[in-house]
PDB file of N, CA, C and O in Angstrom, chain B, residues numbered from 101:
ATOM      1  N   UNK B 101     -31.333  44.465  -0.336  1.00  0.00           N
ATOM      2  CA  UNK B 101     -32.510  44.395  -1.165  1.00  0.00           C
ATOM      3  C   UNK B 101     -33.386  45.611  -0.899  1.00  0.00           C
ATOM      4  O   UNK B 101     -33.563  46.008   0.253  1.00  0.00           O
ATOM      5  N   UNK B 102     -33.929  46.198  -1.943  1.00  0.00           N
ATOM      6  CA  UNK B 102     -34.781  47.374  -1.797  1.00  0.00           C
ATOM      7  C   UNK B 102     -36.149  46.983  -1.270  1.00  0.00           C
ATOM      8  O   UNK B 102     -36.743  45.990  -1.690  1.00  0.00           O
ATOM      9  N   UNK B 103     -36.625  47.782  -0.348  1.00  0.00           N
ATOM     10  CA  UNK B 103     -37.987  47.554   0.148  1.00  0.00           C
ATOM     11  C   UNK B 103     -38.970  48.267  -0.777  1.00  0.00           C
ATOM     12  O   UNK B 103     -38.603  49.232  -1.448  1.00  0.00           O
ATOM     13  N   UNK B 104     -40.205  47.800  -0.815  1.00  0.00           N
ATOM     14  CA  UNK B 104     -41.188  48.456  -1.681  1.00  0.00           C
ATOM     15  C   UNK B 104     -41.366  49.932  -1.361  1.00  0.00           C
ATOM     16  O   UNK B 104     -41.688  50.717  -2.253  1.00  0.00           O
ATOM     17  N   UNK B 105     -41.164  50.328  -0.112  1.00  0.00           N
ATOM     18  CA  UNK B 105     -41.332  51.730   0.260  1.00  0.00           C
ATOM     19  C   UNK B 105     -40.205  52.601  -0.285  1.00  0.00           C
ATOM     20  O   UNK B 105     -40.404  53.793  -0.521  1.00  0.00           O
ATOM     21  N   UNK B 106     -39.007  52.011  -0.491  1.00  0.00           N
ATOM     22  CA  UNK B 106     -37.883  52.815  -0.962  1.00  0.00           C
ATOM     23  C   UNK B 106     -37.901  53.028  -2.476  1.00  0.00           C
ATOM     24  O   UNK B 106     -37.249  53.942  -2.981  1.00  0.00           O
ATOM     25  N   UNK B 107     -38.635  52.200  -3.191  1.00  0.00           N
ATOM     26  CA  UNK B 107     -38.741  52.385  -4.647  1.00  0.00           C
ATOM     27  C   UNK B 107     -39.676  53.550  -4.937  1.00  0.00           C
ATOM     28  O   UNK B 107     -40.734  53.674  -4.319  1.00  0.00           O
ATOM     29  N   UNK B 108     -39.285  54.400  -5.879  1.00  0.00           N
ATOM     30  CA  UNK B 108     -40.127  55.539  -6.233  1.00  0.00           C
ATOM     31  C   UNK B 108     -41.038  55.141  -7.382  1.00  0.00           C
ATOM     32  O   UNK B 108     -40.576  54.705  -8.436  1.00  0.00           O
ATOM     33  N   UNK B 109     -42.312  55.294  -7.169  1.00  0.00           N
ATOM     34  CA  UNK B 109     -43.260  55.051  -8.247  1.00  0.00           C
ATOM     35  C   UNK B 109     -43.782  56.401  -8.727  1.00  0.00           C
ATOM     36  O   UNK B 109     -43.964  57.312  -7.920  1.00  0.00           O
ATOM     37  N   UNK B 110     -44.025  56.541 -10.027  1.00  0.00           N
ATOM     38  CA  UNK B 110     -44.509  57.826 -10.531  1.00  0.00           C
ATOM     39  C   UNK B 110     -45.888  58.132  -9.963  1.00  0.00           C
ATOM     40  O   UNK B 110     -46.748  57.256  -9.881  1.00  0.00           O
ATOM     41  N   UNK B 111     -46.081  59.359  -9.581  1.00  0.00           N
ATOM     42  CA  UNK B 111     -47.377  59.763  -9.057  1.00  0.00           C
ATOM     43  C   UNK B 111     -48.286  60.185 -10.190  1.00  0.00           C
ATOM     44  O   UNK B 111     -47.850  60.400 -11.321  1.00  0.00           O
ATOM     45  N   UNK B 112     -49.534  60.297  -9.865  1.00  0.00           N
ATOM     46  CA  UNK B 112     -50.514  60.710 -10.875  1.00  0.00           C
ATOM     47  C   UNK B 112     -50.188  62.109 -11.396  1.00  0.00           C
ATOM     48  O   UNK B 112     -50.292  62.367 -12.596  1.00  0.00           O
ATOM     49  N   UNK B 113     -49.794  63.010 -10.496  1.00  0.00           N
ATOM     50  CA  UNK B 113     -49.435  64.369 -10.922  1.00  0.00           C
ATOM     51  C   UNK B 113     -48.192  64.357 -11.793  1.00  0.00           C
ATOM     52  O   UNK B 113     -48.098  65.122 -12.752  1.00  0.00           O
ATOM     53  N   UNK B 114     -47.236  63.495 -11.468  1.00  0.00           N
ATOM     54  CA  UNK B 114     -46.027  63.399 -12.276  1.00  0.00           C
ATOM     55  C   UNK B 114     -46.313  62.887 -13.667  1.00  0.00           C
ATOM     56  O   UNK B 114     -45.782  63.403 -14.651  1.00  0.00           O
ATOM     57  N   UNK B 115     -47.156  61.868 -13.748  1.00  0.00           N
ATOM     58  CA  UNK B 115     -47.540  61.343 -15.062  1.00  0.00           C
ATOM     59  C   UNK B 115     -48.310  62.380 -15.866  1.00  0.00           C
ATOM     60  O   UNK B 115     -48.129  62.501 -17.077  1.00  0.00           O
ATOM     61  N   UNK B 116     -49.161  63.120 -15.185  1.00  0.00           N
ATOM     62  CA  UNK B 116     -49.938  64.157 -15.872  1.00  0.00           C
ATOM     63  C   UNK B 116     -49.018  65.237 -16.431  1.00  0.00           C
ATOM     64  O   UNK B 116     -49.223  65.698 -17.554  1.00  0.00           O
ATOM     65  N   UNK B 117     -48.013  65.645 -15.667  1.00  0.00           N
ATOM     66  CA  UNK B 117     -47.091  66.672 -16.155  1.00  0.00           C
ATOM     67  C   UNK B 117     -46.244  66.152 -17.312  1.00  0.00           C
ATOM     68  O   UNK B 117     -45.955  66.897 -18.248  1.00  0.00           O
ATOM     69  N   UNK B 118     -45.845  64.888 -17.260  1.00  0.00           N
ATOM     70  CA  UNK B 118     -45.108  64.291 -18.377  1.00  0.00           C
ATOM     71  C   UNK B 118     -45.991  64.252 -19.619  1.00  0.00           C
ATOM     72  O   UNK B 118     -45.524  64.543 -20.720  1.00  0.00           O
ATOM     73  N   UNK B 119     -47.258  63.895 -19.451  1.00  0.00           N
ATOM     74  CA  UNK B 119     -48.195  63.840 -20.575  1.00  0.00           C
ATOM     75  C   UNK B 119     -48.339  65.211 -21.226  1.00  0.00           C
ATOM     76  O   UNK B 119     -48.246  65.332 -22.447  1.00  0.00           O
ATOM     77  N   UNK B 120     -48.567  66.250 -20.410  1.00  0.00           N
ATOM     78  CA  UNK B 120     -48.766  67.589 -20.976  1.00  0.00           C
ATOM     79  C   UNK B 120     -47.477  68.146 -21.579  1.00  0.00           C
ATOM     80  O   UNK B 120     -47.522  68.895 -22.555  1.00  0.00           O
ATOM     81  N   UNK B 121     -46.347  67.789 -21.011  1.00  0.00           N
ATOM     82  CA  UNK B 121     -45.078  68.212 -21.595  1.00  0.00           C
ATOM     83  C   UNK B 121     -44.889  67.571 -22.963  1.00  0.00           C
ATOM     84  O   UNK B 121     -44.473  68.238 -23.911  1.00  0.00           O
ATOM     85  N   UNK B 122     -45.189  66.294 -23.068  1.00  0.00           N
ATOM     86  CA  UNK B 122     -45.071  65.605 -24.357  1.00  0.00           C
ATOM     87  C   UNK B 122     -46.057  66.186 -25.377  1.00  0.00           C
ATOM     88  O   UNK B 122     -45.716  66.351 -26.548  1.00  0.00           O
ATOM     89  N   UNK B 123     -47.265  66.492 -24.933  1.00  0.00           N
ATOM     90  CA  UNK B 123     -48.257  67.112 -25.834  1.00  0.00           C
ATOM     91  C   UNK B 123     -47.757  68.461 -26.337  1.00  0.00           C
ATOM     92  O   UNK B 123     -47.878  68.767 -27.523  1.00  0.00           O
ATOM     93  N   UNK B 124     -47.202  69.262 -25.444  1.00  0.00           N
ATOM     94  CA  UNK B 124     -46.685  70.575 -25.833  1.00  0.00           C
ATOM     95  C   UNK B 124     -45.531  70.441 -26.819  1.00  0.00           C
ATOM     96  O   UNK B 124     -45.466  71.181 -27.801  1.00  0.00           O
ATOM     97  N   UNK B 125     -44.624  69.507 -26.566  1.00  0.00           N
ATOM     98  CA  UNK B 125     -43.500  69.303 -27.485  1.00  0.00           C
ATOM     99  C   UNK B 125     -43.969  68.822 -28.852  1.00  0.00           C
ATOM    100  O   UNK B 125     -43.488  69.301 -29.879  1.00  0.00           O
ATOM    101  N   UNK B 126     -44.897  67.886 -28.867  1.00  0.00           N
ATOM    102  CA  UNK B 126     -45.419  67.389 -30.133  1.00  0.00           C
ATOM    103  C   UNK B 126     -46.143  68.491 -30.897  1.00  0.00           C
ATOM    104  O   UNK B 126     -45.996  68.600 -32.114  1.00  0.00           O
ATOM    105  N   UNK B 127     -46.916  69.302 -30.199  1.00  0.00           N
ATOM    106  CA  UNK B 127     -47.612  70.419 -30.834  1.00  0.00           C
ATOM    107  C   UNK B 127     -46.617  71.412 -31.417  1.00  0.00           C
ATOM    108  O   UNK B 127     -46.810  71.904 -32.529  1.00  0.00           O
ATOM    109  N   UNK B 128     -45.559  71.709 -30.677  1.00  0.00           N
ATOM    110  CA  UNK B 128     -44.531  72.636 -31.176  1.00  0.00           C
ATOM    111  C   UNK B 128     -43.837  72.074 -32.412  1.00  0.00           C
ATOM    112  O   UNK B 128     -43.559  72.815 -33.355  1.00  0.00           O
ATOM    113  N   UNK B 129     -43.557  70.785 -32.417  1.00  0.00           N
ATOM    114  CA  UNK B 129     -42.923  70.169 -33.589  1.00  0.00           C
ATOM    115  C   UNK B 129     -43.835  70.215 -34.813  1.00  0.00           C
ATOM    116  O   UNK B 129     -43.380  70.512 -35.918  1.00  0.00           O
ATOM    117  N   UNK B 130     -45.104  69.926 -34.619  1.00  0.00           N
ATOM    118  CA  UNK B 130     -46.052  69.960 -35.738  1.00  0.00           C
ATOM    119  C   UNK B 130     -46.200  71.379 -36.263  1.00  0.00           C
ATOM    120  O   UNK B 130     -46.232  71.586 -37.476  1.00  0.00           O
ATOM    121  N   UNK B 131     -46.292  72.359 -35.370  1.00  0.00           N
ATOM    122  CA  UNK B 131     -46.395  73.752 -35.792  1.00  0.00           C
ATOM    123  C   UNK B 131     -45.143  74.188 -36.548  1.00  0.00           C
ATOM    124  O   UNK B 131     -45.241  74.849 -37.582  1.00  0.00           O
ATOM    125  N   UNK B 132     -43.978  73.824 -36.042  1.00  0.00           N
ATOM    126  CA  UNK B 132     -42.732  74.182 -36.723  1.00  0.00           C
ATOM    127  C   UNK B 132     -42.667  73.558 -38.112  1.00  0.00           C
ATOM    128  O   UNK B 132     -42.222  74.204 -39.061  1.00  0.00           O
ATOM    129  N   UNK B 133     -43.101  72.328 -38.238  1.00  0.00           N
ATOM    130  CA  UNK B 133     -43.114  71.657 -39.542  1.00  0.00           C
ATOM    131  C   UNK B 133     -44.055  72.366 -40.507  1.00  0.00           C
ATOM    132  O   UNK B 133     -43.722  72.558 -41.676  1.00  0.00           O
ATOM    133  N   UNK B 134     -45.224  72.752 -40.019  1.00  0.00           N
ATOM    134  CA  UNK B 134     -46.186  73.431 -40.877  1.00  0.00           C
ATOM    135  C   UNK B 134     -45.690  74.801 -41.296  1.00  0.00           C
ATOM    136  O   UNK B 134     -45.882  75.203 -42.444  1.00  0.00           O
ATOM    137  N   UNK B 135     -45.051  75.530 -40.379  1.00  0.00           N
ATOM    138  CA  UNK B 135     -44.556  76.860 -40.702  1.00  0.00           C
ATOM    139  C   UNK B 135     -43.425  76.774 -41.716  1.00  0.00           C
ATOM    140  O   UNK B 135     -43.358  77.589 -42.637  1.00  0.00           O
ATOM    141  N   UNK B 136     -42.535  75.800 -41.561  1.00  0.00           N
ATOM    142  CA  UNK B 136     -41.395  75.670 -42.479  1.00  0.00           C
ATOM    143  C   UNK B 136     -41.812  75.174 -43.862  1.00  0.00           C
ATOM    144  O   UNK B 136     -41.249  75.609 -44.866  1.00  0.00           O
ATOM    145  N   UNK B 137     -42.785  74.272 -43.928  1.00  0.00           N
ATOM    146  CA  UNK B 137     -43.224  73.712 -45.199  1.00  0.00           C
ATOM    147  C   UNK B 137     -44.729  73.437 -45.135  1.00  0.00           C
ATOM    148  O   UNK B 137     -45.143  72.312 -44.858  1.00  0.00           O
ATOM    149  N   UNK B 138     -45.547  74.464 -45.391  1.00  0.00           N
ATOM    150  CA  UNK B 138     -46.982  74.271 -45.236  1.00  0.00           C
ATOM    151  C   UNK B 138     -47.570  73.240 -46.192  1.00  0.00           C
ATOM    152  O   UNK B 138     -48.533  72.562 -45.834  1.00  0.00           O
ATOM    153  N   UNK B 139     -47.028  73.104 -47.382  1.00  0.00           N
ATOM    154  CA  UNK B 139     -47.494  72.074 -48.289  1.00  0.00           C
ATOM    155  C   UNK B 139     -48.844  72.326 -48.939  1.00  0.00           C
ATOM    156  O   UNK B 139     -49.312  71.490 -49.712  1.00  0.00           O
ATOM    157  N   UNK B 140     -49.484  73.455 -48.650  1.00  0.00           N
ATOM    158  CA  UNK B 140     -50.785  73.700 -49.261  1.00  0.00           C
ATOM    159  C   UNK B 140     -50.710  74.709 -50.398  1.00  0.00           C
ATOM    160  O   UNK B 140     -51.726  74.999 -51.030  1.00  0.00           O
ATOM    161  N   UNK B 141     -49.537  75.243 -50.666  1.00  0.00           N
ATOM    162  CA  UNK B 141     -49.388  76.168 -51.786  1.00  0.00           C
ATOM    163  C   UNK B 141     -48.779  75.492 -53.003  1.00  0.00           C
ATOM    164  O   UNK B 141     -48.230  76.173 -53.870  1.00  0.00           O
ATOM    165  N   UNK B 142     -48.859  74.196 -53.087  1.00  0.00           N
ATOM    166  CA  UNK B 142     -48.233  73.484 -54.183  1.00  0.00           C
ATOM    167  C   UNK B 142     -49.078  73.385 -55.437  1.00  0.00           C
ATOM    168  O   UNK B 142     -48.554  73.057 -56.502  1.00  0.00           O
ATOM    169  N   UNK B 143     -50.353  73.655 -55.343  1.00  0.00           N
ATOM    170  CA  UNK B 143     -51.251  73.539 -56.492  1.00  0.00           C
ATOM    171  C   UNK B 143     -51.652  74.941 -56.924  1.00  0.00           C
ATOM    172  O   UNK B 143     -52.252  75.680 -56.144  1.00  0.00           O
ATOM    173  N   UNK B 144     -51.333  75.312 -58.144  1.00  0.00           N
ATOM    174  CA  UNK B 144     -51.516  76.674 -58.630  1.00  0.00           C
ATOM    175  C   UNK B 144     -52.926  77.218 -58.553  1.00  0.00           C
ATOM    176  O   UNK B 144     -53.112  78.424 -58.390  1.00  0.00           O
ATOM    177  N   UNK B 145     -53.922  76.359 -58.668  1.00  0.00           N
ATOM    178  CA  UNK B 145     -55.309  76.833 -58.653  1.00  0.00           C
ATOM    179  C   UNK B 145     -55.816  77.091 -57.245  1.00  0.00           C
ATOM    180  O   UNK B 145     -56.869  77.703 -57.065  1.00  0.00           O
ATOM    181  N   UNK B 146     -55.084  76.634 -56.260  1.00  0.00           N
ATOM    182  CA  UNK B 146     -55.571  76.787 -54.883  1.00  0.00           C
ATOM    183  C   UNK B 146     -54.502  77.366 -53.966  1.00  0.00           C
ATOM    184  O   UNK B 146     -54.291  76.866 -52.861  1.00  0.00           O
ATOM    185  N   UNK B 147     -53.836  78.405 -54.415  1.00  0.00           N
ATOM    186  CA  UNK B 147     -52.828  79.041 -53.575  1.00  0.00           C
ATOM    187  C   UNK B 147     -53.506  79.662 -52.358  1.00  0.00           C
ATOM    188  O   UNK B 147     -54.595  80.224 -52.472  1.00  0.00           O
ATOM    189  N   UNK B 148     -52.877  79.564 -51.211  1.00  0.00           N
ATOM    190  CA  UNK B 148     -53.493  79.970 -49.954  1.00  0.00           C
ATOM    191  C   UNK B 148     -53.924  81.435 -49.972  1.00  0.00           C
ATOM    192  O   UNK B 148     -55.074  81.738 -49.655  1.00  0.00           O
ATOM    193  N   UNK B 149     -53.033  82.338 -50.332  1.00  0.00           N
ATOM    194  CA  UNK B 149     -53.397  83.755 -50.323  1.00  0.00           C
ATOM    195  C   UNK B 149     -54.482  84.074 -51.343  1.00  0.00           C
ATOM    196  O   UNK B 149     -55.323  84.939 -51.098  1.00  0.00           O
ATOM    197  N   UNK B 150     -54.475  83.394 -52.470  1.00  0.00           N
ATOM    198  CA  UNK B 150     -55.540  83.605 -53.448  1.00  0.00           C
ATOM    199  C   UNK B 150     -56.889  83.146 -52.892  1.00  0.00           C
ATOM    200  O   UNK B 150     -57.912  83.781 -53.145  1.00  0.00           O
ATOM    201  N   UNK B 151     -56.893  82.050 -52.137  1.00  0.00           N
ATOM    202  CA  UNK B 151     -58.144  81.592 -51.528  1.00  0.00           C
ATOM    203  C   UNK B 151     -58.617  82.574 -50.462  1.00  0.00           C
ATOM    204  O   UNK B 151     -59.814  82.838 -50.350  1.00  0.00           O
ATOM    205  N   UNK B 152     -57.687  83.116 -49.680  1.00  0.00           N
ATOM    206  CA  UNK B 152     -58.053  84.049 -48.619  1.00  0.00           C
ATOM    207  C   UNK B 152     -58.681  85.308 -49.199  1.00  0.00           C
ATOM    208  O   UNK B 152     -59.669  85.812 -48.666  1.00  0.00           O
ATOM    209  N   UNK B 153     -58.115  85.818 -50.288  1.00  0.00           N
ATOM    210  CA  UNK B 153     -58.608  87.062 -50.866  1.00  0.00           C
ATOM    211  C   UNK B 153     -59.619  86.852 -51.986  1.00  0.00           C
ATOM    212  O   UNK B 153     -60.022  87.820 -52.630  1.00  0.00           O
ATOM    213  N   UNK B 154     -60.041  85.614 -52.235  1.00  0.00           N
ATOM    214  CA  UNK B 154     -61.086  85.343 -53.201  1.00  0.00           C
ATOM    215  C   UNK B 154     -60.645  85.394 -54.650  1.00  0.00           C
ATOM    216  O   UNK B 154     -61.486  85.549 -55.535  1.00  0.00           O
ATOM    217  N   UNK B 155     -59.360  85.270 -54.921  1.00  0.00           N
ATOM    218  CA  UNK B 155     -58.857  85.332 -56.298  1.00  0.00           C
ATOM    219  C   UNK B 155     -58.537  83.960 -56.877  1.00  0.00           C
ATOM    220  O   UNK B 155     -58.097  83.866 -58.023  1.00  0.00           O
ATOM    221  N   UNK B 156     -58.745  82.914 -56.120  1.00  0.00           N
ATOM    222  CA  UNK B 156     -58.397  81.562 -56.577  1.00  0.00           C
ATOM    223  C   UNK B 156     -59.430  81.067 -57.586  1.00  0.00           C
ATOM    224  O   UNK B 156     -60.464  81.698 -57.805  1.00  0.00           O
ATOM    225  N   UNK B 157     -59.126  79.934 -58.186  1.00  0.00           N
ATOM    226  CA  UNK B 157     -60.006  79.293 -59.142  1.00  0.00           C
ATOM    227  C   UNK B 157     -61.394  79.124 -58.525  1.00  0.00           C
ATOM    228  O   UNK B 157     -61.509  78.903 -57.320  1.00  0.00           O
ATOM    229  N   UNK B 158     -62.430  79.225 -59.325  1.00  0.00           N
ATOM    230  CA  UNK B 158     -63.820  79.305 -58.849  1.00  0.00           C
ATOM    231  C   UNK B 158     -64.204  78.304 -57.745  1.00  0.00           C
ATOM    232  O   UNK B 158     -64.754  78.743 -56.735  1.00  0.00           O
ATOM    233  N   UNK B 159     -63.956  77.010 -57.865  1.00  0.00           N
ATOM    234  CA  UNK B 159     -64.373  76.111 -56.781  1.00  0.00           C
ATOM    235  C   UNK B 159     -63.724  76.449 -55.432  1.00  0.00           C
ATOM    236  O   UNK B 159     -64.308  76.189 -54.380  1.00  0.00           O
ATOM    237  N   UNK B 160     -62.539  77.017 -55.463  1.00  0.00           N
ATOM    238  CA  UNK B 160     -61.862  77.361 -54.223  1.00  0.00           C
ATOM    239  C   UNK B 160     -62.344  78.703 -53.675  1.00  0.00           C
ATOM    240  O   UNK B 160     -62.371  78.907 -52.461  1.00  0.00           O
ATOM    241  N   UNK B 161     -62.721  79.614 -54.563  1.00  0.00           N
ATOM    242  CA  UNK B 161     -63.207  80.916 -54.132  1.00  0.00           C
ATOM    243  C   UNK B 161     -64.546  80.782 -53.421  1.00  0.00           C
ATOM    244  O   UNK B 161     -64.811  81.503 -52.459  1.00  0.00           O
ATOM    245  N   UNK B 162     -65.387  79.873 -53.883  1.00  0.00           N
ATOM    246  CA  UNK B 162     -66.709  79.743 -53.297  1.00  0.00           C
ATOM    247  C   UNK B 162     -66.682  79.089 -51.920  1.00  0.00           C
ATOM    248  O   UNK B 162     -67.700  79.083 -51.228  1.00  0.00           O
ATOM    249  N   UNK B 163     -65.582  78.558 -51.521  1.00  0.00           N
ATOM    250  CA  UNK B 163     -65.467  77.989 -50.188  1.00  0.00           C
ATOM    251  C   UNK B 163     -65.204  79.129 -49.210  1.00  0.00           C
ATOM    252  O   UNK B 163     -64.172  79.795 -49.293  1.00  0.00           O
ATOM    253  N   UNK B 164     -66.100  79.347 -48.319  1.00  0.00           N
ATOM    254  CA  UNK B 164     -66.023  80.516 -47.440  1.00  0.00           C
ATOM    255  C   UNK B 164     -65.343  80.239 -46.110  1.00  0.00           C
ATOM    256  O   UNK B 164     -65.007  81.180 -45.391  1.00  0.00           O
ATOM    257  N   UNK B 165     -65.133  78.990 -45.764  1.00  0.00           N
ATOM    258  CA  UNK B 165     -64.588  78.686 -44.449  1.00  0.00           C
ATOM    259  C   UNK B 165     -63.175  79.221 -44.264  1.00  0.00           C
ATOM    260  O   UNK B 165     -62.880  79.850 -43.247  1.00  0.00           O
ATOM    261  N   UNK B 166     -62.298  78.979 -45.233  1.00  0.00           N
ATOM    262  CA  UNK B 166     -60.915  79.429 -45.093  1.00  0.00           C
ATOM    263  C   UNK B 166     -60.805  80.948 -45.048  1.00  0.00           C
ATOM    264  O   UNK B 166     -60.199  81.474 -44.114  1.00  0.00           O
ATOM    265  N   UNK B 167     -61.358  81.672 -46.008  1.00  0.00           N
ATOM    266  CA  UNK B 167     -61.224  83.136 -45.939  1.00  0.00           C
ATOM    267  C   UNK B 167     -61.869  83.718 -44.686  1.00  0.00           C
ATOM    268  O   UNK B 167     -61.308  84.617 -44.060  1.00  0.00           O
ATOM    269  N   UNK B 168     -63.022  83.220 -44.325  1.00  0.00           N
ATOM    270  CA  UNK B 168     -63.695  83.746 -43.143  1.00  0.00           C
ATOM    271  C   UNK B 168     -62.924  83.482 -41.864  1.00  0.00           C
ATOM    272  O   UNK B 168     -62.815  84.358 -41.007  1.00  0.00           O
ATOM    273  N   UNK B 169     -62.391  82.276 -41.734  1.00  0.00           N
ATOM    274  CA  UNK B 169     -61.654  81.948 -40.511  1.00  0.00           C
ATOM    275  C   UNK B 169     -60.330  82.705 -40.450  1.00  0.00           C
ATOM    276  O   UNK B 169     -59.915  83.123 -39.368  1.00  0.00           O
ATOM    277  N   UNK B 170     -59.663  82.889 -41.576  1.00  0.00           N
ATOM    278  CA  UNK B 170     -58.405  83.645 -41.578  1.00  0.00           C
ATOM    279  C   UNK B 170     -58.667  85.091 -41.188  1.00  0.00           C
ATOM    280  O   UNK B 170     -57.933  85.662 -40.382  1.00  0.00           O
ATOM    281  N   UNK B 171     -59.704  85.681 -41.753  1.00  0.00           N
ATOM    282  CA  UNK B 171     -60.014  87.071 -41.411  1.00  0.00           C
ATOM    283  C   UNK B 171     -60.404  87.204 -39.944  1.00  0.00           C
ATOM    284  O   UNK B 171     -60.026  88.174 -39.288  1.00  0.00           O
ATOM    285  N   UNK B 172     -61.153  86.240 -39.427  1.00  0.00           N
ATOM    286  CA  UNK B 172     -61.549  86.275 -38.026  1.00  0.00           C
ATOM    287  C   UNK B 172     -60.337  86.139 -37.109  1.00  0.00           C
ATOM    288  O   UNK B 172     -60.220  86.856 -36.116  1.00  0.00           O
ATOM    289  N   UNK B 173     -59.439  85.219 -37.446  1.00  0.00           N
ATOM    290  CA  UNK B 173     -58.257  85.008 -36.610  1.00  0.00           C
ATOM    291  C   UNK B 173     -57.279  86.170 -36.676  1.00  0.00           C
ATOM    292  O   UNK B 173     -56.628  86.485 -35.681  1.00  0.00           O
ATOM    293  N   UNK B 174     -57.166  86.811 -37.838  1.00  0.00           N
ATOM    294  CA  UNK B 174     -56.226  87.928 -37.941  1.00  0.00           C
ATOM    295  C   UNK B 174     -56.704  89.145 -37.157  1.00  0.00           C
ATOM    296  O   UNK B 174     -55.889  89.977 -36.760  1.00  0.00           O
ATOM    297  N   UNK B 175     -57.993  89.261 -36.932  1.00  0.00           N
ATOM    298  CA  UNK B 175     -58.463  90.376 -36.109  1.00  0.00           C
ATOM    299  C   UNK B 175     -58.076  90.177 -34.639  1.00  0.00           C
ATOM    300  O   UNK B 175     -58.011  91.144 -33.881  1.00  0.00           O
ATOM    301  N   UNK B 176     -57.822  88.942 -34.239  1.00  0.00           N
ATOM    302  CA  UNK B 176     -57.457  88.655 -32.855  1.00  0.00           C
ATOM    303  C   UNK B 176     -55.965  88.862 -32.587  1.00  0.00           C
ATOM    304  O   UNK B 176     -55.541  88.887 -31.431  1.00  0.00           O
ATOM    305  N   UNK B 177     -55.171  89.011 -33.646  1.00  0.00           N
ATOM    306  CA  UNK B 177     -53.723  89.178 -33.488  1.00  0.00           C
ATOM    307  C   UNK B 177     -53.418  90.662 -33.302  1.00  0.00           C
ATOM    308  O   UNK B 177     -53.882  91.484 -34.092  1.00  0.00           O
ATOM    309  N   UNK B 178     -52.648  91.023 -32.277  1.00  0.00           N
ATOM    310  CA  UNK B 178     -52.297  92.429 -32.070  1.00  0.00           C
ATOM    311  C   UNK B 178     -51.516  92.996 -33.253  1.00  0.00           C
ATOM    312  O   UNK B 178     -50.787  92.268 -33.928  1.00  0.00           O
ATOM    313  N   UNK B 179     -51.671  94.295 -33.501  1.00  0.00           N
ATOM    314  CA  UNK B 179     -51.019  94.946 -34.640  1.00  0.00           C
ATOM    315  C   UNK B 179     -49.500  94.840 -34.561  1.00  0.00           C
ATOM    316  O   UNK B 179     -48.835  94.674 -35.583  1.00  0.00           O
ATOM    317  N   UNK B 180     -48.948  94.935 -33.353  1.00  0.00           N
ATOM    318  CA  UNK B 180     -47.494  94.840 -33.201  1.00  0.00           C
ATOM    319  C   UNK B 180     -46.982  93.466 -33.634  1.00  0.00           C
ATOM    320  O   UNK B 180     -45.936  93.369 -34.275  1.00  0.00           O
ATOM    321  N   UNK B 181     -47.710  92.411 -33.289  1.00  0.00           N
ATOM    322  CA  UNK B 181     -47.314  91.065 -33.685  1.00  0.00           C
ATOM    323  C   UNK B 181     -47.425  90.894 -35.195  1.00  0.00           C
ATOM    324  O   UNK B 181     -46.607  90.205 -35.804  1.00  0.00           O
ATOM    325  N   UNK B 182     -48.434  91.517 -35.803  1.00  0.00           N
ATOM    326  CA  UNK B 182     -48.566  91.443 -37.258  1.00  0.00           C
ATOM    327  C   UNK B 182     -47.386  92.104 -37.947  1.00  0.00           C
ATOM    328  O   UNK B 182     -46.859  91.580 -38.928  1.00  0.00           O
ATOM    329  N   UNK B 183     -46.970  93.261 -37.431  1.00  0.00           N
ATOM    330  CA  UNK B 183     -45.827  93.970 -38.033  1.00  0.00           C
ATOM    331  C   UNK B 183     -44.549  93.150 -37.923  1.00  0.00           C
ATOM    332  O   UNK B 183     -43.727  93.161 -38.839  1.00  0.00           O
ATOM    333  N   UNK B 184     -44.370  92.433 -36.804  1.00  0.00           N
ATOM    334  CA  UNK B 184     -43.165  91.619 -36.619  1.00  0.00           C
ATOM    335  C   UNK B 184     -43.141  90.430 -37.565  1.00  0.00           C
ATOM    336  O   UNK B 184     -42.066  90.006 -37.990  1.00  0.00           O
ATOM    337  N   UNK B 185     -44.301  89.886 -37.904  1.00  0.00           N
ATOM    338  CA  UNK B 185     -44.373  88.699 -38.763  1.00  0.00           C
ATOM    339  C   UNK B 185     -44.452  89.036 -40.239  1.00  0.00           C
ATOM    340  O   UNK B 185     -44.301  88.149 -41.079  1.00  0.00           O
ATOM    341  N   UNK B 186     -44.687  90.314 -40.579  1.00  0.00           N
ATOM    342  CA  UNK B 186     -44.843  90.702 -41.969  1.00  0.00           C
ATOM    343  C   UNK B 186     -43.505  90.539 -42.690  1.00  0.00           C
ATOM    344  O   UNK B 186     -42.502  91.101 -42.250  1.00  0.00           O
ATOM    345  N   UNK B 187     -43.469  89.773 -43.802  1.00  0.00           N
ATOM    346  CA  UNK B 187     -42.201  89.528 -44.493  1.00  0.00           C
ATOM    347  C   UNK B 187     -41.672  90.739 -45.251  1.00  0.00           C
ATOM    348  O   UNK B 187     -40.523  90.722 -45.691  1.00  0.00           O
ATOM    349  N   UNK B 188     -42.449  91.759 -45.412  1.00  0.00           N
ATOM    350  CA  UNK B 188     -42.016  92.935 -46.207  1.00  0.00           C
ATOM    351  C   UNK B 188     -41.181  93.871 -45.421  1.00  0.00           C
ATOM    352  O   UNK B 188     -40.744  94.896 -45.944  1.00  0.00           O
TER     353      UNK B 188
END
């Protein structure tokens, strides 16, 4: 019969590492899903690039959060990484 001392119980650090590993995996899966099928370019009046550059239908152009945040985030990306991701 096993004694209570011989049974291994998960430690707090072990549980914490399992939690963060699961969070990282879930985040990677969600990001991969979004990259493969973003789902936000399906409506012609609100195409993502048109909203970013202010060419979308009027209600979408007047929304400044998306264009401003995209421009702010793209300044933080190194030029070499931008060249690698450019589809052209």
